[in-house]
C-alpha positions, 0 to 999 in steps of 0.5 A: 457598147456606144462609142460616142455621145453627139451632144458630148462631141458638140460640146467637146468641139466648143471647148477645144475652139475655146482653148485654141482661139480664147486661151491660146493653146498649141494644137498639141496641147489640145490633143492632150486634153482632148485625149483625156476627155475621151479616156474619161468617156470611155470609162463612164460609158459616153454618158452625157455631160449633163448627167455628171456625178461625182462618183464618175470622178472618183471611178475615174481616178480609181481606174487610173491608179490601177492602170499599167503603162502599155510600154513598160507594164508598170503603173502610170506615173503619178505625173501622167495622172496629174496631167490628165486629171487637171485637163478634166478639172479645167474642162468641167470647170469650163462646163459649169459655166456654160448654158445648159449645164449651170443647173446641172454643174457647179465648179465644186464639181471639178474639184473632184478630179484633183488627185490626193494631196500625196499623189500631187506632191509626188507628181510635182516632186523635183528629181535629179536627172542625169546630165551630160558634161561638155567633156562627154558631149565633145567625146560623142562628136569626136566618136562620130564618123564624117564619110557622108553627108548624113553623117556630117549633118548628124555631127554638126547638129549635135555641136550646133545644139550645144553651141546654142542651147537651141530646142529640137523643134526649132533647130528642125526648122531652121534655115541658114538665114537664121545663122550668122557666123560672123557675129556668132548669133542664131536669130530664133525667129518664131514667124519661120521657126517653131520656137517655144510659145512663139518667142522671137530672140537672138542667141549668142554662141555659148562659150563650149569651145572653139572646136564645137564652134569649127564644126558647125561653121564647117557644116555651113560653109560646105552647105553654101559652098559645096551645095550651093544652098542659099539662105532659105534652105534648111540648116539641117536637111531632112534625109532623102528615103530612096528605094533599095535595090533589093527592096525596102527603103535606104538612105539616099543622102540629104534632102532639101526640105526642113524636118516636119518634127524633131523625132529624127533628131532625138533618134540621132542623138540616141544613136550617137551617144549609144556608139559612143558608149554613153547613156542617151542624153536627149536634145533638151538636156544640152540646155540643162548642161549649159544652165550648169556651166553658166552657174560655174563660169559667170562671176557677176549677176549680170552676166548670168542674167545675160546667160539666162536670156540666151536661153530664152528665158525671160526671168533668171529664176527660170534658169536657176529653178528649172535648169540650174539644179546643182547635181549631186556629186557637185553638191557634195563638193560644195559641202566639203569646201564650206566644212573646210572654210567654216567652223563655228561660223569662223572661217579657217582662213582669211580668204573669201568664198569663191565665185563658184561657191557663192553662185551656188549659194545665191542659187539655193537661195533663189530656188528657196524664195521660187519655192 
């Protein structure tokens, strides 16, 4: 069976260059698009894109719907299917405007890669995700050992993620110079760090407790005084891998290098929560923890706007709609408060809603407008 089509390969190369240099997409995103196109070609026998028929798109959608996830054995998630089809739709829309394809393809051909309306709604549906509380994270930190350098690093890593809300990839590429303990700030510099969408902004430490701040401060002081590390050294260095006496690999302490990716950070989180007897909460979920905390303690719109900016969000609605969903148990509490405060449009007492309830109502209204 044919493994590739030469003309298709040349066409795809031009498209990937377009995505990177004209659309400004990251290598990771382009790789995902490439994988979707290659998967489609495999189903259609690597035939020339110029010969495209709408039956190809229909066949591919049927195969995706019937395909099982190799790891779970369950059908592919609707969101996964929707993402792959969206990548193919954008590709064929681009093809329709290219020389040599205009007489073969039209923009309407790309529409056949749309998922069904029902599948699209399922793929985009917001679902409540479990979110760790600050108290649960503190319990994890208290249960973590600090007998060696690596254990100290792991504990400080989790504390720092809660203190700053920084994304794991940014943390993996962060250096000591990016943190100012005196000002309680982190300068997320896209020139030197892997920040999302290469944004540069300053984060102030979130008010999550002096004990959390102390863990981070002690770690930085230890690196600077005990290890004599300087501003350009990693804030959270990678682990040095050495050969064990009996064969295999062993933990050789800290290496003076940054992590190349955030995979190890996620593994550290998973192990720490498991050892504390809690379900795994990934690093990104801490941003949800902080968003919910902000909704509860910020008493003015200006304060919540500052909180939102501290997460790197340009628009406060992003914090409300993407991170600030009210958990189910908290929603129940709010409605219990509303029932006791209002009956038939009248309040049971002369008091006003407390700030927490008013913020929750405001959040709900903003979500409705954003939708």
